[in-house]
C-alpha positions in Angstrom: -58.5 -51.4 -62.3 -55.5 -49.2 -62.7 -51.9 -50.4 -62.2 -51.7 -48.4 -58.8 -54.6 -50.1 -57.5 -53.5 -53.4 -58.2 -50.1 -52.7 -56.7 -51.9 -51.4 -53.4 -54.1 -54.6 -53.5 -50.8 -56.7 -53.8 -49.1 -54.7 -51.1 -52.1 -55.2 -48.7 -52.0 -58.8 -49.5 -48.2 -59.0 -48.7 -48.2 -56.8 -45.6 -51.3 -59.0 -44.0 -49.1 -62.1 -44.8 -45.9 -60.5 -42.9 -48.1 -59.6 -39.9 -49.1 -61.7 -36.8 -52.6 -63.2 -36.9 -53.9 -60.6 -34.3 -53.1 -57.6 -36.3 -55.5 -56.7 -39.3 -54.8 -54.3 -42.1 -58.1 -52.2 -43.1 -56.8 -50.2 -45.9 -53.4 -49.5 -47.8 -52.7 -45.8 -49.4 -50.1 -43.8 -50.9 -49.8 -40.7 -49.5 -46.9 -38.7 -51.5 -43.8 -40.9 -51.2 -45.2 -42.7 -48.2 -47.2 -45.9 -48.0 -50.0 -45.4 -45.5 -51.5 -48.7 -43.4 -54.6 -48.3 -41.8 -55.3 -50.8 -39.0 -57.7 -51.5 -36.2 -55.0 -52.6 -34.0 -52.5 -49.8 -33.5 -51.9 -50.6 -30.0 -50.7 -54.2 -30.9 -48.8 -52.8 -33.9 -47.0 -50.4 -31.4 -46.0 -53.2 -28.9 -44.1 -55.0 -31.5 -41.7 -52.0 -32.1 -39.4 -53.3 -35.2 -42.4 -54.3 -37.2 -42.9 -51.0 -39.0 -39.1 -51.1 -39.6 -39.1 -54.8 -40.9 -42.0 -54.0 -43.4 -40.2 -50.9 -44.5 -37.1 -52.6 -45.0 -38.9 -55.7 -46.9 -41.0 -53.5 -49.0 -38.4 -50.9 -49.8 -40.9 -48.3 -48.8 -41.3 -45.4 -46.4 -44.4 -46.8 -44.4 -46.6 -45.0 -41.7 -48.9 -46.7 -39.5 -52.4 -45.1 -38.8 -55.5 -46.1 -36.6 -58.8 -46.5 -37.9 -60.5 -43.5 -36.5 -63.3 -45.9 -34.9 -60.8 -47.7 -32.3 -59.3 -44.7 -31.1 -59.7 -43.3 -27.3 -61.6 -40.3 -26.9 -59.6 -37.1 -27.2 -60.5 -36.0 -23.6 -59.2 -39.3 -22.0 -56.4 -39.6 -24.5 -55.0 -36.3 -23.5 -54.8 -37.1 -20.0 -53.0 -40.6 -20.6 -50.8 -39.0 -23.1 -49.7 -36.1 -20.4 -48.9 -39.1 -18.0 -46.6 -40.8 -20.4 -44.7 -37.8 -21.4 -42.1 -36.4 -19.0 -42.9 -33.2 -17.3 -39.5 -31.7 -18.4 -40.7 -32.0 -22.2 -42.8 -28.7 -22.0 -45.8 -29.8 -23.7 -47.5 -26.7 -25.1 -50.3 -28.0 -27.1 -51.9 -31.3 -28.1 -54.2 -31.2 -31.3 -56.1 -34.4 -32.4 -57.0 -35.3 -35.6 -59.6 -38.0 -35.9 -59.7 -38.1 -39.8 -56.0 -39.5 -39.7 -55.8 -40.8 -36.2 -52.9 -38.5 -35.5 -52.4 -36.3 -32.4 -49.7 -33.3 -32.8 -47.7 -32.8 -29.7 -46.1 -29.7 -29.6 -43.3 -29.4 -27.1 -40.4 -27.5 -26.2 -38.1 -30.3 -26.1 -39.5 -32.9 -28.8 -36.7 -35.3 -28.0 -38.2 -36.0 -24.6 -41.5 -36.8 -26.2 -40.0 -39.2 -28.9 -37.8 -41.0 -26.4 -34.8 -43.4 -27.1 -35.5 -44.9 -30.3 -39.0 -43.6 -30.5 -40.0 -45.6 -27.2 -42.1 -42.5 -25.8 -44.0 -42.7 -29.1 -44.9 -46.2 -29.2 -45.7 -46.0 -25.7 -48.4 -43.4 -26.3 -49.7 -45.3 -29.2 -49.9 -48.5 -27.1 -51.9 -46.5 -24.3 -54.5 -44.5 -26.7 -54.1 -45.9 -30.1 -53.3 -42.3 -31.7 -50.3 -41.9 -33.9 -48.3 -39.1 -32.3 -46.3 -36.9 -34.5 -44.2 -34.0 -32.6 -43.2 -30.5 -33.5 -41.1 -28.1 -31.7 -42.4 -25.0 -30.0 -40.4 -22.2 -31.4 -38.3 -20.9 -28.4 -38.9 -17.5 -30.1 -42.4 -16.8 -31.1 -42.5 -16.7 -34.9 -45.4 -15.8 -36.8 -44.1 -17.6 -39.7 -44.1 -21.0 -38.2 -47.3 -20.3 -36.4 -49.0 -19.2 -39.8 -47.7 -22.1 -41.7 -48.6 -24.8 -39.0 -52.1 -23.3 -38.7 -52.7 -23.2 -42.5 -51.5 -26.7 -42.9 -54.2 -27.8 -40.3 -56.8 -26.0 -42.0 -56.0 -27.5 -45.2 -55.5 -31.2 -44.0 -58.5 -32.6 -46.1 -57.1 -30.7 -49.3 -53.5 -31.5 -48.5 -54.4 -35.2 -48.2 -56.2 -35.5 -51.6 -53.0 -33.6 -53.1 -50.9 -36.4 -51.4 -52.8 -39.0 -52.6 -52.8 -37.8 -55.9 -49.1 -37.2 -55.8 -48.7 -40.9 -54.4 -50.5 -42.5 -57.4 -48.1 -40.5 -59.7 -45.0 -41.4 -58.1 -46.1 -45.1 -58.3 -47.6 -45.5 -61.6 -46.3 -47.9 -64.0 -43.5 -46.8 -66.0 -44.6 -46.4 -69.7 -41.3 -46.0 -71.9 -38.6 -48.5 -72.8 -36.3 -45.6 -73.7 -33.4 -44.6 -71.6 -32.0 -41.2 -71.2 -31.2 -38.4 -68.5 -31.1 -34.9 -69.5 -30.3 -31.4 -68.1 -31.8 -28.3 -69.5 -30.4 -25.0 -68.1 -32.9 -22.5 -67.7 -31.2 -19.8 -65.6 -28.2 -19.1 -63.7 -25.4 -19.9 -66.2 -22.9 -17.6 -66.5 -24.9 -15.1 -63.9 -25.8 -15.2 -60.6 -29.4 -15.7 -59.8 -32.6 -16.9 -61.4 -31.6 -20.5 -60.5 -33.6 -23.0 -62.5 -33.2 -26.4 -64.3 -35.2 -29.2 -65.7 -33.8 -32.7 -65.1 -35.7 -35.0 -67.3 -35.9 -38.8 -68.5 -38.5 -40.3 -70.7 -40.7 -40.8 -67.4 -40.3 -37.9 -65.5 -39.7 -34.0 -65.7 -38.3 -32.5 -62.4 -37.8 -28.8 -61.9 -34.9 -27.5 -59.7 -35.2 -24.1 -58.1 -37.0 -21.4 -60.0 -35.6 -17.7 -58.7 -35.3 -14.3 -59.6 -32.2 -12.4 -60.3 -31.0 -9.6 -57.9 -31.1 -6.2 -59.1 -32.8 -7.2 -62.5 -36.5 -8.4 -61.6 -37.5 -8.5 -65.0 -35.4 -11.2 -65.9 -36.7 -14.6 -65.1 -36.0 -18.2 -65.8 -36.7 -19.2 -69.5 -39.9 -21.2 -68.3 -41.6 -20.9 -71.6 -39.5 -23.6 -73.4 -40.9 -26.9 -74.2 -38.6 -28.7 -71.6 -40.2 -26.4 -68.9 -43.9 -24.7 -69.0 -44.0 -24.8 -72.9 -45.4 -28.2 -72.7 -47.7 -27.2 -69.9 -47.3 -27.0 -66.3 -48.9 -30.1 -65.8 -45.8 -32.0 -67.6 -43.9 -31.1 -64.6 -43.6 -34.2 -62.4 -42.0 -32.7 -59.2 -40.4 -29.5 -58.1 -37.1 -29.7 -55.9 -36.4 -26.6 -53.8 -32.4 -26.4 -52.9 -32.9 -23.5 -50.3 -35.2 -20.4 -49.7 -33.0 -17.6 -51.2 -35.5 -15.6 -53.6 -32.6 -16.4 -56.4 -33.7 -20.1 -55.9 -37.3 -19.5 -54.6 -39.1 -16.4 -55.6 -40.9 -17.7 -58.7 -42.2 -21.4 -57.3 -45.5 -19.9 -56.7 -45.7 -18.5 -60.3 -45.8 -22.2 -61.3 -49.3 -22.7 -59.6 -50.4 -19.8 -61.4 -49.6 -21.5 -64.6 -51.4 -24.5 -63.5 -48.7 -26.6 -61.8 -50.6 -28.9 -59.3 -47.9 -31.3 -58.2 -45.1 -31.5 -55.3 -42.5 -29.5 -54.0 -39.8 -31.4 -52.1 -37.3 -29.6 -49.8 -36.5 -29.4 -46.1 -39.0 -28.3 -43.4 -37.2 -25.0 -42.5 -37.0 -24.2 -46.3 -40.7 -24.2 -46.7 -41.1 -21.9 -43.9 -38.6 -19.4 -44.8 -39.7 -19.6 -48.7 -43.2 -18.5 -47.4 -41.5 -15.5 -45.7 -39.4 -14.6 -48.5 -41.9 -14.8 -51.0 -44.4 -12.7 -49.2 -41.9 -10.2 -48.3 -41.0 -10.4 -52.5 -44.4 -9.6 -53.2 -44.4 -6.8 -50.7 -41.3 -5.2 -52.1 -42.5 -5.4 -55.8 -45.7 -3.4 -54.8 -43.9 -0.9 -52.6 -41.8 -0.3 -55.7 -44.6 0.0 -58.0 -43.9 -3.2 -59.8 -46.9 -5.6 -60.8 -46.2 -8.8 -58.5 -45.9 -11.8 -60.7 -48.4 -13.6 -58.4 -50.6 -13.0 -55.6 -50.3 -14.6 -52.2 -52.6 -17.1 -52.5 -50.0 -18.9 -55.0 -47.6 -18.6 -52.0 -50.2 -20.5 -49.8 -50.7 -23.1 -52.7 -46.7 -23.9 -52.8 -46.7 -24.5 -49.0 -49.6 -26.6 -49.3 -48.0 -28.7 -51.9 -44.6 -29.0 -50.3 -43.6 -32.2 -48.9 -40.8 -31.7 -46.2 -38.0 -34.3 -46.3 -35.1 -34.8 -43.7 -31.5 -35.0 -44.9 -30.4 -38.2 -45.6 -34.1 -39.8 -46.2 -34.1 -41.6 -49.7 -37.5 -40.8 -51.2 -39.2 -41.9 -54.5 -40.3 -38.9 -56.3 -41.2 -40.6 -59.6 -41.4 -44.1 -61.0 -37.8 -43.9 -62.1 -36.3 -41.2 -59.6 -35.3 -41.3 -56.0 -33.9 -38.1 -54.3 -31.9 -37.5 -51.1 -31.4 -34.2 -49.5 -27.8 -33.4 -47.8 -27.0 -30.7 -45.8 -25.3 -27.9 -48.1 -23.9 -25.6 -45.1 -25.0 -22.4 -46.9 -28.4 -21.2 -45.3 -31.1 -22.9 -42.7 -32.1 -26.2 -44.4 -30.2 -25.7 -47.5 -29.8 -28.9 -49.3 -27.4 -30.6 -52.0 -29.8 -32.5 -53.9 -29.1 -35.9 -55.0 -30.9 -37.8 -57.9 -30.6 -41.7 -58.5 -32.3 -42.4 -61.8 -33.6 -45.7 -62.9 -32.3 -49.3 -61.5 -28.6 -47.7 -61.0 -29.0 -46.2 -64.5 -27.6 -42.7 -63.4 -26.9 -40.2 -60.8 -26.9 -36.6 -60.6 -26.2 -34.0 -57.8 -27.2 -30.3 -57.7 -25.2 -28.3 -55.3 -27.5 -25.7 -54.7 -25.4 -23.1 -52.9 -22.8 -24.7 -50.8 -20.4 -23.7 -48.0 -17.9 -26.7 -47.6 -16.5 -25.5 -44.3 -18.3 -25.5 -40.9 -19.1 -22.0 -39.8 -20.7 -20.6 -36.6 -24.2 -21.5 -37.9 -23.8 -24.9 -39.7 -21.8 -28.1 -40.4 -20.1 -27.9 -43.7 -21.9 -29.3 -47.0 -22.0 -33.0 -47.4 -20.4 -34.7 -50.5 -20.3 -38.1 -49.4 -22.6 -39.8 -52.1 -22.5 -43.4 -53.1 -22.4 -42.5 -57.0 -22.4 -39.1 -58.7 -22.0 -39.1 -62.6 -22.9 -35.7 -63.1 -22.5 -32.6 -60.5 -24.2 -29.3 -61.2 -21.9 -27.1 -59.1 -22.2 -23.4 -58.1 -19.3 -21.1 -58.9 -20.3 -17.7 -57.2 -16.7 -17.6 -55.8 -15.2 -19.8 -58.9 -12.8 -17.1 -60.3 -9.2 -17.5 -60.1 -8.7 -15.1 -57.4 -11.7 -15.6 -55.3 -10.1 -16.8 -52.2 -11.7 -15.8 -48.9 -10.3 -14.5 -45.7 -10.6 -17.6 -43.2 -13.2 -17.0 -40.4 -10.8 -15.9 -37.7 -9.2 -13.1 -39.6 -12.7 -12.2 -41.0 -14.1 -11.9 -37.5 -10.8 -10.1 -36.2 -11.3 -7.4 -38.8 -15.2 -7.0 -38.2 -14.4 -6.5 -34.4 -11.5 -3.8 -35.7 -14.1 -1.9 -37.5 -16.8 -2.1 -34.8 -13.8 -0.9 -32.2 -12.8 1.9 -34.2 -16.1 3.2 -35.1 -17.3 3.0 -31.5 -13.8 5.1 -30.5 -15.4 7.8 -33.0 -18.7 7.6 -31.3 -20.1 6.6 -34.8 -22.8 3.7 -35.4 -22.1 0.5 -37.4 -24.5 -0.3 -40.3 -24.5 -3.9 -41.6 -26.5 -4.7 -44.6 -27.3 -8.5 -44.3 -29.6 -11.0 -45.7 -32.1 -11.8 -43.4 -31.6 -15.5 -43.5 -28.2 -16.8 -42.9 -25.6 -13.8 -42.6 -27.5 -12.0 -40.3 -27.8 -14.7 -37.7 -24.0 -15.5 -38.4 -23.2 -12.1 -37.4 -25.5 -12.2 -34.3 -23.4 -14.9 -33.2 -19.9 -13.3 -33.9 -21.2 -10.1 -32.3 -22.7 -11.8 -29.1 -19.5 -13.9 -28.3 -17.3 -10.6 -29.0 -19.0 -8.7 -26.7 -19.3 -11.7 -24.1 -15.5 -12.1 -24.2 -15.1 -8.4 -24.0 -13.5 -7.8 -27.5 -16.0 -5.3 -28.4 -17.9 -2.9 -26.1 -21.5 -3.6 -25.0 -24.0 -1.6 -27.0 -27.4 -2.4 -28.7 -27.7 -4.4 -31.5 -30.8 -3.5 -33.5 -32.4 -6.1 -35.9 -34.7 -4.5 -38.8 -36.5 -5.9 -41.4 -37.2 -9.7 -41.4 -34.1 -10.3 -39.5 -35.9 -11.2 -36.1 -38.5 -13.6 -37.7 -35.6 -15.2 -39.7 -34.0 -16.0 -36.5 -37.0 -17.2 -34.5 -37.4 -19.8 -37.7 -33.5 -20.5 -36.8 -34.3 -21.4 -33.2 -37.2 -23.6 -34.4 -35.1 -26.0 -36.2 -32.0 -26.3 -34.1 -31.2 -29.8 -35.3 -30.2 -28.0 -38.8 -27.6 -26.0 -37.0 -24.3 -26.9 -36.2 -23.8 -29.1 -33.1 -22.5 -26.8 -30.7 -25.0 -24.2 -31.3 -27.8 -26.7 -31.5 -26.8 -27.6 -28.0 -26.9 -24.0 -26.6 -30.3 -23.6 -27.9 -31.6 -26.8 -26.4 -30.5 -25.1 -23.0 -32.7 -22.2 -23.2 -31.0 -20.1 -20.6 -27.9 -20.1 -23.1 -29.8 -19.3 -26.2 -27.3 -16.8 -28.2 -30.1 -15.5 -30.2 -31.9 -14.2 -27.0 -29.0 -12.3 -25.8 -29.9 -9.0 -24.3 -28.1 -6.6 -26.4 -30.5 -7.6 -29.5 -33.5 -5.3 -30.1 -36.0 -6.0 -32.8 -36.9 -2.8 -34.7 -40.6 -3.4 -35.7 -40.0 -1.3 -39.0 -41.1 2.1 -37.4 -39.4 5.2 -39.0 -39.7 6.9 -35.6 -37.8 4.4 -33.8 -35.3 4.4 -36.4 -34.9 7.9 -35.7 -34.2 7.6 -32.1 -31.8 5.0 -32.8 -29.9 7.4 -35.2 -29.9 10.1 -32.6 -28.7 7.9 -29.6 -25.5 6.3 -28.6 -23.3 4.2 -30.7 -24.6 0.9 -31.8 -24.7 -1.8 -34.5 -28.0 -2.1 -37.0 -28.2 -5.0 -39.1 -30.6 -4.5 -41.6 -32.1 -6.1 -44.7 -31.6 -5.8 -47.8 -28.5 -7.5 -48.2 -27.5 -6.1 -51.3 -29.0 -2.5 -50.8 -32.1 -3.0 -53.2 -34.7 -1.3 -51.4 -36.0 -2.2 -47.8 -35.3 -0.7 -44.5 -31.4 -0.5 -45.2 -32.3 2.7 -47.4 -34.1 4.5 -44.4 -30.7 3.7 -42.2 -28.7 5.1 -45.2 -30.8 8.3 -44.9 -30.1 8.6 -41.3 -26.4 7.3 -41.0 -25.0 8.1 -44.5 -23.9 11.8 -44.0 -21.9 11.2 -41.0 -18.1 10.3 -41.7 -17.9 9.1 -38.2 -20.2 6.3 -38.9 -19.4 3.0 -41.2 -21.2 0.9 -43.6 -19.8 -2.7 -43.5 -20.4 -5.2 -46.1 -20.5 -9.0 -45.3 -21.8 -10.8 -47.8 -21.8 -10.9 -51.6 -23.2 -8.2 -53.6 -24.4 -9.2 -57.0 -23.1 -7.1 -60.3 -25.6 -4.4 -61.1 -27.1 -4.1 -57.2 -26.7 -0.7 -55.4 -24.3 -2.7 -52.8 -22.1 -3.6 -55.6 -21.9 0.0 -56.9 -21.2 1.7 -53.5 -18.5 -1.1 -52.8 -16.9 -0.1 -56.3 -17.1 3.8 -55.1 -20.3 5.1 -55.6 -20.9 8.0 -53.1 -24.2 9.3 -55.0 -27.1 7.2 -53.8 -30.6 7.2 -55.1 -32.9 7.2 -52.3 -36.6 7.5 -52.5 -39.3 7.7 -49.7 -41.8 5.7 -51.6 -42.4 2.0 -50.1 -40.1 2.5 -47.1 -36.9 3.3 -49.0 -37.5 1.6 -52.4 -34.7 2.8 -54.5 -36.0 3.4 -57.8 -36.6 7.3 -58.5 -36.8 10.1 -56.0 -33.7 11.8 -54.5 -29.9 11.2 -54.0 -28.0 11.0 -50.9 -24.1 12.1 -51.0 -22.6 9.0 -48.9 -20.1 10.2 -46.4 -19.6 7.5 -44.1 -16.9 5.2 -44.3 -17.3 2.1 -46.4 -15.4 -1.4 -45.3 -15.8 -5.0 -46.9 -15.2 -7.7 -44.6 -15.0 -10.9 -46.5 -14.7 -14.5 -45.2 -18.7 -14.4 -44.0 -20.3 -15.5 -47.2 -22.5 -18.5 -47.3 -20.7 -19.5 -50.6 -17.5 -21.6 -50.5 -14.7 -19.7 -52.0 -12.5 -20.9 -55.0 -10.6 -23.3 -52.7 -13.8 -24.6 -50.9 -15.3 -25.5 -54.3 -12.3 -27.3 -55.6 -12.0 -29.3 -51.9 -15.7 -30.3 -52.4 -15.1 -31.9 -55.8 -11.4 -33.0 -54.8 -12.7 -35.0 -51.7 -15.6 -36.6 -53.2 -15.1 -40.3 -53.5 -15.9 -41.5 -56.2 -15.4 -38.0 -58.2 -18.1 -37.4 -60.7 -17.4 -37.9 -64.5 -18.8 -34.8 -65.5 -19.2 -31.2 -63.7 -21.4 -28.1 -64.9 -20.2 -25.1 -63.4 -23.1 -22.6 -63.0 -24.2 -19.9 -60.6 -21.5 -17.6 -61.4 -20.4 -14.7 -63.8 -18.8 -15.7 -66.8 -15.2 -15.5 -65.7 -16.0 -17.2 -62.5 -17.8 -20.2 -64.3 -15.1 -20.4 -66.8 -12.1 -20.1 -64.6 -13.6 -23.3 -62.0 -14.4 -25.2 -65.2 -11.0 -25.1 -66.6 -9.2 -25.5 -63.2 -11.2 -28.8 -62.5 -10.5 -30.1 -65.9 -6.8 -29.5 -65.5 -6.6 -30.6 -61.9 -8.6 -33.9 -61.9 -9.0 -34.8 -65.6 -12.6 -34.5 -65.5 -15.0 -33.3 -68.2 -16.3 -30.0 -67.3 -18.6 -27.6 -68.8 -19.4 -23.7 -68.3 -23.0 -23.8 -69.8 -24.9 -21.0 -71.5 -28.7 -20.8 -70.5 -31.1 -22.9 -72.8 -28.5 -25.5 -73.3 -29.5 -29.0 -72.9 -27.0 -32.0 -72.0 -27.9 -35.4 -72.5 -26.4 -38.4 -70.5 -26.4 -42.1 -71.0 
């Protein structure tokens, strides 16, 4: 008998001894980080509301209770009884029964009303019918991504359970080594922006954190071939942790499955959905630009199938010697600061991912409250000595001035924006400015993936700032559904009509002017000096957006692939070019320093990464001098040993 089987037998015995005599346990399994307890008495379990919580506390494990399939009320009868329990105002749109696990997935417009106070309605459902309810939100804006991901996971339930059982056994295996160390190896994004990737390793475990591309340099990928990463074989990676969905962090995760990785990806639920959306678009853009995609769409589906979503604040075993906790990073939807607790109090490491320390219209600011962090790996995108962004009120004032002046000249405003994050921030600013009369009412056209990304934001309001979440809960006040927003479906005819029409605002991908529909809009708008190109997000060195910002006015334009910019004709850019700082999803220099300064206790060491050479060195030097901590500005392919 393996050590895991013995462990499960012991757990079953211990759980049985803790339960009242009228509740039986028929099986105990690991599924990913959770312990799943099967019982023939789910209704009695539900009647004793605190039982699961008490067991989880005693065993120090996340526990899910599932009924044996043969004790379940038939789905037809169960449906009627469930609908009698759930308040009508919850807006249930679907019930999906899965007899193999005894779960019923309830999709509702207001999940909170299905859950009830402290889970009371869920317990009542199980008491009535035996089924274990799982609740998901009906997207207020129809999202093909959310729908496709949910349907795909439904189709793959059996295989996904096999994956989870295998992962669970791997997490709870016996530790084999008596050695103790913690190492971080840098595989990318050191003294550069993009291709974020790190390996966190112990004698037991290797964890890959992020695996992204480099904006403007598609051939520069993380150094995955080294022995610390895939050089020793993809099967030697125990887990992947994704901090957020932006492509410079997520683009190459499906490549791992191409190389034979078959383990879990830990991230938040919205990051999982956004990851799929952006990776499929990444493949589409590569094909349109005539580049060979590094993997196919099947690998994207593999990544989604292997994703284990975690909620902020949940402490989760991901290896025999590693616990992971994700915290809000304030950067984009679902972005996470990833905190790793290694060994039995041996060492703690936090990877910031990309962070925004202050509250924005979209998100609460990044969390930096951890019991312990000995080493912090900190992004430094705006870590330079002079990287102080305009505060939000001043930024919004400048944006409104640019819009008003362009409107008065009978011109159009073109805003290149990342589909995820900046676009939704812009929508909120513009919607409020029009509502309050600060700018005139005019159409706001959304091109590229912006509308789909906005639909995903509306699906997960609990990840948004408190006030915005409350507005989305009241569907008649959802700012993303304001009348002025118009979704462009990507057709060139529709763009031409907009270009020939009245003053308007266009939000379009890509945010760094690296191909995509923005190139088409430049063709339509670029030769008119009354129009304004307005940058509101970070423009990485080497991207076309950065070159336009620095004064380029001869712009390479290609008709191939919806405006992919490599090859083709040039356009003389006559439209006005403005940059409005302060809307970035990244903390500026002050925000980064505040993030570190207010940590209590502060880390002993800080690795400054994800910034150009001067930014990481400036920030590293400042943190060393101001807070007397050991700081580093590592290069790619360095290994740091701790403990």
